C-alpha positions in Angstrom: 1.4 -33.0 21.3 0.7 -31.8 17.8 -1.2 -28.6 17.0 -4.1 -30.8 15.7 -4.4 -32.6 19.1 -4.1 -29.3 21.0 -6.7 -27.7 18.8 -9.2 -30.5 19.5 -8.7 -30.4 23.2 -8.5 -26.6 23.4 -5.5 -26.8 25.8 -4.0 -23.5 26.6 -0.4 -22.4 27.0 0.9 -19.1 28.3 4.4 -17.7 28.7 5.6 -14.3 29.7 8.6 -12.9 27.8 10.6 -9.8 28.5 11.4 -7.9 25.4 14.7 -8.9 23.7 16.6 -8.4 20.5 18.2 -11.2 18.5 18.7 -11.9 14.8 16.4 -13.5 12.3 12.9 -13.1 10.6 10.0 -10.7 9.5 6.5 -11.5 8.2 6.2 -14.9 9.6 8.4 -17.8 8.3 12.1 -17.8 7.8 12.8 -14.2 7.3 14.1 -14.6 3.8 10.7 -16.0 2.8 8.7 -13.5 4.7 9.7 -9.9 4.7 13.3 -9.4 3.8 14.1 -6.8 1.2 14.9 -9.4 -1.3 12.2 -11.1 -3.3 13.9 -14.4 -4.0 12.2 -16.2 -1.2 10.2 -19.3 -2.1 6.9 -19.6 -0.2 5.6 -22.9 0.9 3.3 -25.1 -1.1 -0.5 -24.7 -1.5 -2.9 -25.5 1.3 -3.7 -29.2 1.7 -6.1 -31.2 3.9 -4.3 -34.0 5.7 -5.4 -37.5 4.8 -3.1 -39.6 6.9 -2.9 -37.7 10.2 -2.2 -34.0 10.9 0.8 -32.4 9.2 3.8 -31.8 11.4 5.8 -28.6 11.4 8.7 -27.2 13.4 7.6 -26.0 16.8 7.7 -22.2 17.1 10.5 -20.6 19.1 9.8 -20.5 22.8 9.4 -17.1 24.4 12.6 -16.3 26.2 13.6 -14.0 29.1 15.3 -10.9 27.9 17.1 -7.7 29.0 15.0 -4.8 27.9 14.6 -3.3 31.4 11.1 -4.4 32.0 11.8 -7.1 34.5 12.2 -10.9 34.7 9.2 -12.8 33.3 7.0 -14.8 35.6 4.1 -17.1 34.9 1.2 -15.0 33.9 -1.7 -14.8 36.4 -4.5 -17.1 35.4 -6.9 -14.1 35.9 -5.3 -12.4 32.8 -5.3 -15.4 30.4 -7.8 -15.5 27.5 -9.9 -18.6 27.2 -10.8 -20.2 23.8 -14.5 -20.7 24.0 -15.4 -21.7 20.4 -14.7 -21.7 16.7 -16.8 -19.2 14.7 -15.8 -20.1 11.2 -13.6 -22.6 9.3 -12.3 -23.4 5.8 -11.3 -19.8 5.1 -8.6 -19.0 2.4 -5.8 -16.6 3.4 -8.0 -14.5 5.6 -6.4 -11.1 6.2 -8.6 -8.5 7.9 -11.7 -8.5 10.1 -13.9 -5.6 11.0 -17.3 -5.4 12.7 -20.5 -3.9 11.3 -23.1 -2.2 13.5 -25.2 -5.0 15.0 -22.3 -7.4 15.6 -21.7 -9.1 12.2 -18.2 -9.0 10.7 -16.7 -8.6 7.3 -13.6 -10.6 6.5 -11.1 -10.0 3.6 -9.4 -12.9 1.9 -6.0 -11.8 0.5 -5.5 -14.3 -2.2 -9.1 -14.7 -3.5 -10.1 -11.0 -3.3 -13.4 -12.2 -1.7 -15.2 -10.4 1.2 -17.2 -12.6 3.5 -20.0 -11.7 5.9 -19.8 -13.7 9.2 -22.3 -13.8 12.0 -21.4 -14.4 15.7 -23.3 -17.7 15.3 -20.9 -18.9 12.5 -22.9 -18.3 9.3 -20.5 -17.4 6.5 -21.5 -15.9 3.2 -19.5 -14.3 0.4 -20.9 -10.9 -0.4 -18.6 -10.0 -3.3 -15.2 -10.1 -5.0 -13.2 -6.9 -5.2 -12.3 -6.1 -8.8 -8.8 -5.1 -9.7 -6.9 -7.1 -7.1 -3.7 -8.8 -8.2 -2.5 -11.2 -5.6 1.2 -12.0 -5.4 3.3 -12.8 -2.4 2.0 -10.5 0.5 -0.2 -8.5 -1.9 -3.9 -8.9 -2.6 -7.0 -7.8 -0.8 -5.8 -6.4 2.5 -7.3 -4.1 5.0 -11.0 -3.1 5.4 -12.5 0.0 7.1 -16.0 1.3 7.4 -16.7 4.9 6.6 -17.2 7.1 9.8 -20.6 7.9 8.4 -21.4 4.3 7.4 -25.0 4.5 8.7 -25.7 7.2 6.1 -23.4 6.4 3.1 -22.9 2.6 3.5 -19.3 2.9 2.3 -16.7 0.2 2.8 -13.0 1.0 2.2 -10.4 -1.6 1.1 -6.6 -1.6 0.7 -5.7 -3.6 -2.4 -2.7 -4.5 -4.5 -3.0 -4.1 -8.2 -0.5 -5.1 -11.0 1.1 -1.6 -10.7 0.6 -0.3 -7.2 -1.1 -0.5 -3.8 -4.2 1.7 -3.5 -7.3 2.4 -1.5 -10.7 1.9 -3.0 -14.2 2.3 -1.6 -17.5 0.7 -2.5 -21.0 0.5 -1.1 -22.1 -2.4 1.0 -25.8 -2.5 1.7 -25.6 -5.4 4.1 -26.1 -7.9 1.3 -23.7 -7.2 -1.5 -20.8 -5.0 -2.6 -21.0 -2.2 -5.1 -18.4 -1.3 -7.7 -15.1 -0.2 -6.3 -14.0 3.4 -6.9 -10.4 4.5 -6.5 -9.8 6.8 -3.5 -6.0 7.0 -3.4 -3.4 5.3 -5.7 0.3 5.2 -6.4 1.6 3.6 -3.2 4.6 1.4 -4.1 4.0 -2.3 -4.1 6.7 -4.9 -3.5 7.4 -7.6 -6.0 6.5 -10.0 -3.2 6.7 -8.3 0.2 6.1 -5.2 2.2 2.7 -3.8 1.2 1.3 -2.7 4.6 -2.4 -2.3 4.2 -4.1 -2.4 7.6 -6.2 0.7 7.0 -8.3 2.3 9.8 -10.3 5.4 10.4 -9.2 7.3 13.4 -11.2 9.2 16.1 -10.6 12.4 14.1 -12.5 10.9 11.1 -9.5 10.6 8.8 -8.2 7.5 7.1 -4.8 6.2 8.3 -3.0 4.1 5.7 0.1 2.2 6.7 2.4 1.5 3.7 5.3 -0.9 3.4 8.6 0.1 1.8 7.9 -2.2 -1.2 11.3 -4.0 -0.7 13.2 -0.7 -1.2 14.3 0.4 2.3 15.4 3.9 1.2 11.8 4.8 0.4 11.1 4.9 4.1 13.3 8.0 4.7 12.3 9.7 1.5 9.4 12.1 2.1 8.8 12.3 -1.7 7.9 8.6 -1.7 4.7 7.1 -0.3 6.5 3.9 0.7 7.4 3.1 4.4 4.9 5.7 5.8 1.7 6.1 7.6 -0.6 8.3 5.4 -3.5 10.3 6.7 -6.3 11.0 4.3 -9.7 12.6 4.1 -12.5 10.1 3.3 -12.3 11.4 -0.3 -8.5 10.6 -0.5 -7.0 14.1 -0.1 -4.2 14.8 2.3 -5.9 15.5 5.7 -5.8 19.0 7.2 -2.9 19.3 9.7 -0.6 16.8 8.0 3.0 17.9 8.7 4.6 17.8 5.3 2.0 19.3 3.0 1.3 15.9 1.7 -0.5 12.7 2.7 2.4 11.6 5.0 1.8 11.5 8.7 4.9 9.6 9.9 7.8 8.0 8.1 10.7 5.6 8.6 8.6 2.4 8.6 9.4 -1.0 7.1 6.1 -2.7 7.0 3.2 -2.0 9.3 0.3 -4.4 9.4 -1.4 -3.4 12.7 -3.0 -0.2 13.8 -5.3 0.5 16.8 -6.3 3.5 19.0 -6.6 3.1 22.8 -9.5 4.7 24.6 -7.5 7.9 25.2 -6.9 8.4 21.4 -3.3 7.2 21.2 -2.3 5.4 18.0 -0.3 2.2 18.3 1.3 0.3 15.4 2.8 -3.1 15.0 5.8 -3.3 12.6 7.8 -6.1 11.1 11.5 -6.1 11.7 14.1 -7.5 9.3 16.8 -9.5 11.1 16.8 -7.9 14.6 13.6 -6.7 16.1 9.8 -6.6 15.6 8.3 -3.5 17.1 5.3 -2.0 18.8 5.4 1.8 18.2 3.4 4.7 19.7 2.6 6.9 16.7 3.0 10.7 16.8 2.7 13.2 14.0 5.8 14.0 11.9 8.0 11.5 13.7 10.8 9.5 12.0 10.6 5.9 13.2 14.1 5.0 12.0 14.0 2.3 9.3 16.4 1.5 7.6 18.8 3.5 9.7 17.8 1.6 12.8 15.8 -1.5 13.6 14.6 -1.8 17.1 16.0 0.5 19.8 19.0 2.8 19.4 17.9 5.5 17.1 16.7 8.0 19.8 20.2 9.3 20.2 20.1 10.4 16.6 16.6 12.1 16.8 14.7 9.0 15.7 11.8 7.4 17.6 12.5 4.1 19.4 9.8 1.4 19.8 8.0 1.1 23.1 8.4 -2.6 22.9 10.4 -5.1 20.7 10.8 -8.8 20.2 13.2 -11.2 18.6 11.8 -11.7 15.1 11.3 -15.5 15.5 9.0 -14.9 18.5 6.5 -12.6 16.8 6.2 -11.3 13.2 3.3 -9.1 14.3 0.3 -8.5 12.1 -3.1 -7.3 13.3 -3.6 -5.7 16.8 -6.5 -4.6 18.9 -7.0 -3.0 22.3 -8.9 -4.6 25.2 -8.8 -4.5 29.0 -5.8 -2.3 29.4 -3.6 -4.0 26.9 -2.6 -4.2 23.2 -3.4 -7.7 21.9 -1.1 -8.7 19.0 -1.3 -11.6 16.6 2.0 -13.2 15.7 2.6 -15.0 12.4 6.0 -16.6 12.6 5.8 -16.7 16.4 2.4 -18.5 16.2 1.2 -16.9 19.4 -1.0 -14.2 20.8 0.7 -11.4 22.7 -0.8 -9.3 25.5 1.1 -6.1 26.1 -0.1 -4.1 29.1 -0.2 -0.3 28.5 -1.2 2.8 30.3 -0.8 6.5 29.3 1.4 5.6 26.3 3.8 3.3 28.2 4.2 -0.4 28.4 3.7 -1.1 32.0 4.8 -4.7 32.3 6.3 -7.7 30.5 4.4 -8.9 27.5 2.7 -12.2 27.9 2.4 -14.9 25.1 -0.6 -17.2 24.8 -1.6 -20.1 22.6 2.0 -20.8 21.5 1.8 -23.1 18.5 -1.7 -24.2 19.2 -3.4 -22.8 16.1 -0.4 -22.1 13.9 0.2 -18.7 12.3 -2.1 -15.9 13.6 -3.0 -13.1 11.2 -5.2 -10.7 13.2 -7.2 -10.2 16.3 -10.3 -7.9 16.7 -12.4 -7.0 19.7 -16.1 -7.9 19.1 -18.9 -5.7 20.3 -19.7 -8.2 23.1 -16.1 -7.8 24.5 -14.7 -11.1 23.2 -11.7 -11.4 20.9 -12.0 -12.9 17.4 -8.7 -14.4 16.5 -7.9 -15.2 12.8 -5.4 -17.8 11.8 -3.2 -17.7 8.7 -2.1 -21.2 7.8 -3.3 -21.1 4.1 -1.1 -18.1 3.2 1.6 -20.2 1.6 3.9 -20.3 4.6 1.9 -22.3 7.1 1.0 -25.9 7.5 -2.7 -26.0 7.3 -4.7 -28.6 9.2 -8.2 -29.8 8.3 -10.6 -26.8 8.7 -8.0 -24.1 8.3 -8.1 -21.3 8.2 -10.5 -20.4 11.1 -11.8 -17.7 13.4 -11.7 -18.5 17.1 -13.6 -16.8 19.9 -11.6 -15.9 23.0 -13.2 -14.8 26.2 -11.3 -12.3 28.4 -11.5 -12.3 32.2 -13.6 -9.5 33.6 
């Protein structure tokens, strides 16, 4: 059955996969086109609306049993499966990040257009402004969004953007109706010619801004503490290195290839989703001053040399993880190339069971997932990003209901 037909019927599909390591892939298509260190990849053509039936594309790789020591996969219990209960918005262009405002409305960034859109739970969509200074190219453009910890008082909205010369963080006012003029908070982060720009910024429970950066297609930057590439940065709201940073700089952790997902669990632990190169995509538990291994290691194996291993990993064709969230005792992870939503059960900083894959191939590439104030998940597709095969109505935001 085609994705178009499955989309119309809302049919579900769930597979559990133990964590494995095989070769191929990164940010969500053939790895050479997605997140390799070379910039010679040729993205797919521009989005189109089908006129003679839905476009067909290769089926995503099935989730496969593995040998990561987490056990043999079984069919996931129906009580754990999310249920698609509606479509909130359609006809979005390269949507990238989604955050919620007080009161339940959401802000959405569009990577390629530099537009920010205001979206209500009822499906009203309105453009509130275009962020000046954005230079889209490859994986760069308008990326992550974050509300100031004191948004109720200062109405400040932060954004990670790619310019012609670098990646940077800007902030602007948002009064609920329109955007103010962006002001630079932090600049000079290396940008890739086409790939590896990171950008999923988030404020932590400590009130500081965490900024994941890609290696900008130069892997050696990740191990160089004089470079801002391949790191997680930790900043004050005004863009200064935060107190307590380990290297007397903005750097919090290093040895990363390209992180596009950050989330804290209820106990304050920071989790990050990271694109692999040819071997393994990763879920990492983040701790201050730690070296996460890239490019010396990809996936597991670095701990014997004093590097931090991921807590979970996947064959790259099954995932290409972007945005993540936490809900109901699990990390939920959107997969681009894998075209599936992963549920990874966690407790006290450990993965406690085999990850489960849902919606395999039903909606195409998945860019991010966010937990709404009402407890549902908003799932954002990414078929108009130049690598997907968009159907009529793409891209869209879906509402998923989780079992109680």
